[in-house]
N, CA and C of each residue as an Amber inpcrd file, in Angstrom:
protein
   210
 -14.5230000 -22.3370000 -11.3800000 -13.8950000 -21.4470000 -10.4910000
 -13.1790000 -20.6110000 -11.6010000 -12.9400000 -19.0230000 -11.6230000
 -12.1580000 -18.2950000 -12.2820000 -10.8740000 -18.1160000 -11.1030000
  -9.6410000 -18.3120000 -11.3320000  -8.6000000 -17.9840000 -10.1080000
  -8.5290000 -16.2590000  -9.9290000  -8.1890000 -15.5690000  -8.9610000
  -8.0420000 -14.1600000  -9.1840000  -6.4530000 -13.4810000  -8.8690000
  -7.0220000 -12.4940000  -9.4230000  -4.9580000 -12.1070000  -9.4600000
  -4.8010000 -11.7260000  -7.8510000  -3.4390000 -12.0460000  -7.7320000
  -3.1240000 -11.4420000  -6.2720000  -2.8480000 -10.2000000  -6.4810000
  -3.1880000  -9.3520000  -5.2220000  -3.4550000  -7.9690000  -4.9280000
  -2.2250000  -7.6370000  -4.6080000  -2.0610000  -6.6960000  -5.8770000
  -0.0970000  -5.8570000  -5.3590000  -0.2170000  -4.6660000  -4.5320000
   1.0350000  -4.8430000  -3.8650000   1.2480000  -3.6040000  -2.9160000
   0.7400000  -2.4320000  -3.7690000   0.5400000  -1.8920000  -4.5220000
   0.1140000  -0.4100000  -4.8840000  -1.5260000  -0.4340000  -4.8320000
  -1.7750000  -1.8720000  -5.4420000  -3.1040000  -1.7530000  -4.8260000
  -3.8900000  -1.7720000  -3.8190000  -3.1340000  -2.7380000  -3.3230000
  -3.8390000  -2.6410000  -1.5150000  -2.9500000  -0.8980000  -0.6820000
  -2.3360000  -0.7420000  -0.9430000  -2.4530000   0.6500000  -0.9110000
  -3.0300000   2.0020000  -1.1480000  -3.4440000   1.9250000  -2.4800000
  -4.5130000   2.1070000  -2.8880000  -6.0330000   2.2540000  -2.0580000
  -5.9430000   1.2480000  -2.0280000  -7.2280000   0.7800000  -0.7970000
  -7.1610000   1.2550000   0.4970000  -6.3370000   0.9730000   0.9940000
  -6.1470000   2.4440000   1.8590000  -5.6380000   3.9550000   1.4080000
  -5.7460000   4.0830000   0.6370000  -6.2600000   5.4570000   0.3490000
  -4.3860000   6.4090000   0.6590000  -3.4980000   5.4130000   0.0470000
  -2.0030000   5.8960000   0.2420000  -1.7900000   5.9390000  -1.1790000
  -0.9690000   7.4990000  -1.2100000  -0.5770000   7.7900000  -2.6430000
   0.9150000   7.1080000  -3.0840000   0.8290000   6.3690000  -3.1430000
   2.0100000   5.1480000  -4.0680000   3.4360000   6.0980000  -4.2340000
   2.9470000   6.9100000  -5.3230000   3.5900000   7.4130000  -6.3840000
   4.7310000   8.6310000  -5.3420000   4.1190000   9.1440000  -4.4850000
   4.3030000   9.7160000  -3.6620000   4.6820000   9.3260000  -1.9290000
   4.8960000   8.5150000  -1.8370000   4.7340000   7.2740000  -0.8320000
   6.2690000   7.2550000  -1.1320000   6.4760000   6.7780000  -2.4010000
   8.0550000   5.4790000  -2.9550000   9.0590000   6.5570000  -3.1760000
   8.3440000   7.9730000  -3.7340000   9.2360000   9.2400000  -4.0140000
   9.8620000   9.6340000  -2.4730000   9.4960000  10.1730000  -1.8310000
   9.6650000  11.0130000  -0.5640000   9.8110000   9.7280000   0.5360000
   9.5060000   8.2740000   0.6240000  10.2400000   7.2920000   1.9100000
  10.8720000   6.2390000   0.5490000  11.6850000   6.4890000  -0.1330000
  11.9130000   5.0700000  -0.5250000  12.8580000   4.1680000   0.1900000
  13.5700000   4.2350000   1.0210000  13.8830000   2.8740000   1.7620000
  12.5080000   2.1510000   2.4340000  11.5320000   3.1420000   2.5020000
  10.4500000   2.7540000   3.6140000   9.5960000   1.7590000   2.2230000
   9.6250000   2.2860000   1.4330000   8.7970000   1.5980000  -0.3680000
   9.8060000   0.2470000  -0.2700000  11.1050000   0.1980000  -0.4630000
  11.6090000  -1.0640000  -0.9220000  11.6540000  -2.1710000   0.1790000
  11.7220000  -1.3120000   1.5630000  11.4450000  -2.5110000   2.2980000
   9.8200000  -2.9760000   2.6800000   8.9080000  -2.3420000   1.9880000
   7.7080000  -2.6760000   2.3300000   7.6150000  -3.7180000   1.0170000
   7.9030000  -3.3800000  -0.0910000   8.3270000  -4.2440000  -1.3410000
   8.8820000  -5.7430000  -1.2330000   9.7600000  -5.8530000  -0.3970000
  10.0610000  -7.0250000   0.0470000   9.1320000  -7.5490000   0.9980000
   8.7490000  -7.2200000   2.2850000   7.8110000  -7.9710000   3.1300000
   6.6940000  -7.8280000   2.2040000   6.3130000  -7.3610000   1.2700000
   5.1380000  -7.8940000   0.5270000   5.2580000  -9.5240000  -0.0930000
   6.4550000  -9.5940000  -0.6990000   6.8280000 -10.3190000  -1.6590000
   6.6800000 -12.0340000  -0.5580000   6.9410000 -11.3580000   0.7610000
   7.0090000 -12.6560000   1.9420000   5.9890000 -12.8580000   2.4350000
   4.5140000 -11.9170000   2.5560000   3.5970000 -12.5800000   3.2870000
   2.2200000 -12.3100000   2.7260000   1.8490000 -12.9250000   2.9950000
  -0.2470000 -12.3850000   2.3590000  -0.6010000 -11.2580000   3.3330000
  -0.8530000 -10.4870000   2.4040000  -1.8000000  -9.1120000   2.3340000
  -2.7810000  -9.1610000   3.7950000  -3.2300000 -10.2270000   4.4710000
  -3.6800000  -9.7850000   5.5960000  -2.3830000  -9.7870000   6.6530000
  -1.5730000 -11.0340000   6.6520000  -0.3880000 -10.4470000   7.6840000
   0.5460000  -9.0130000   7.9190000   0.4930000  -8.5480000   6.0920000
   0.9540000  -7.2200000   6.1430000   0.1790000  -6.0640000   6.9010000
  -1.4520000  -6.2130000   6.7800000  -2.3420000  -5.5120000   7.3880000
  -1.7180000  -5.3550000   8.7370000  -1.8880000  -6.5000000   9.2390000
  -1.6550000  -6.9350000  10.4100000  -0.9380000  -6.3750000  11.1200000
   0.7130000  -6.3070000  10.5020000   1.8020000  -5.6310000  11.0650000
   1.7690000  -4.1910000  10.5240000   1.4440000  -3.6220000   9.7410000
   1.5920000  -2.3340000   9.4590000   0.3180000  -1.2670000   9.5540000
  -0.5980000  -2.0710000  10.4280000  -1.9980000  -0.9660000  10.5130000
  -1.7810000  -0.1330000  11.2010000  -0.9520000   0.0260000  12.0790000
  -0.9250000   1.5980000  12.7530000   0.0720000   2.7260000  12.2420000
   0.8470000   1.5780000  11.2220000   1.6120000   3.2820000  10.4170000
   0.2020000   4.0370000   8.9510000  -0.3560000   3.1600000   9.4070000
  -1.3580000   3.3820000   7.6740000  -1.9280000   5.1970000   8.1890000
  -2.4550000   5.1550000   8.9490000  -2.7110000   6.3170000   9.8960000
  -2.0630000   7.4170000   9.1720000  -1.1250000   7.5180000   9.6850000
   0.0860000   8.7710000   9.1840000   0.2530000   8.9310000   7.8850000
   0.6060000   7.8980000   7.3880000   0.6640000   7.8120000   5.9400000
  -0.1880000   8.3150000   4.8640000  -1.7060000   7.9670000   5.3550000
  -2.3320000   8.2190000   4.8300000  -2.9190000   9.7840000   4.6970000
  -1.8650000  10.7380000   5.7400000  -2.2520000  11.9310000   5.9340000
  -1.3110000  12.2250000   5.3620000   0.0570000  11.9680000   5.4210000
   0.9010000  12.1970000   4.5970000   1.1260000  12.3360000   3.3830000
   0.3450000  11.0860000   2.8500000   0.5510000  10.8920000   1.6590000
  -0.8740000  10.5200000   1.2020000  -2.0820000  11.7480000   1.0500000
  -3.0350000  11.4960000   0.6560000  -3.1320000  10.9420000  -1.0310000
  -4.1710000   9.9270000  -0.8530000  -4.2830000   9.5260000  -2.3310000
  -5.7830000  10.6630000  -3.3830000  -5.4010000  11.0320000  -3.8170000
  -6.3670000  12.1570000  -4.5260000  -7.3080000  11.2040000  -5.5020000
  -8.5370000  12.6660000  -5.1940000 -10.0130000  11.7170000  -5.4760000
 -10.1480000  11.0330000  -6.6110000  -9.3490000  11.7660000  -7.7790000
  -9.4440000  11.3310000  -8.6540000  -9.0550000   9.8690000  -9.2870000
  -7.3960000   9.4660000  -8.4160000  -7.3910000   8.3310000  -8.5310000
  -8.2230000   6.9850000  -7.7610000  -9.0470000   7.8030000  -6.2900000
  -9.2950000   6.9520000  -5.2580000 -10.2200000   5.9340000  -6.1960000
 -11.3290000   6.6840000  -7.5200000 -12.7750000   6.6550000  -7.5470000
 -12.2540000   5.7550000  -9.0010000 -11.1050000   5.1970000  -9.4640000
 -11.1900000   4.3780000 -10.7020000 -11.3280000   3.2360000  -9.8820000
């Protein structure tokens, strides 16, 4: 049975269609807070805790079509 790599915060946010580079550049405090939280909890817990913020961030920092298709 192959062991899967844990999902990184960057990969998680890309799946949510959020541009990680723009988010980290324009909201560094939030980015640093989320990186610390990501290390402390599972992706499912992080998703449940932050899910209401994702739509606002997706509209503000949309992932470009070229990045999301990779």
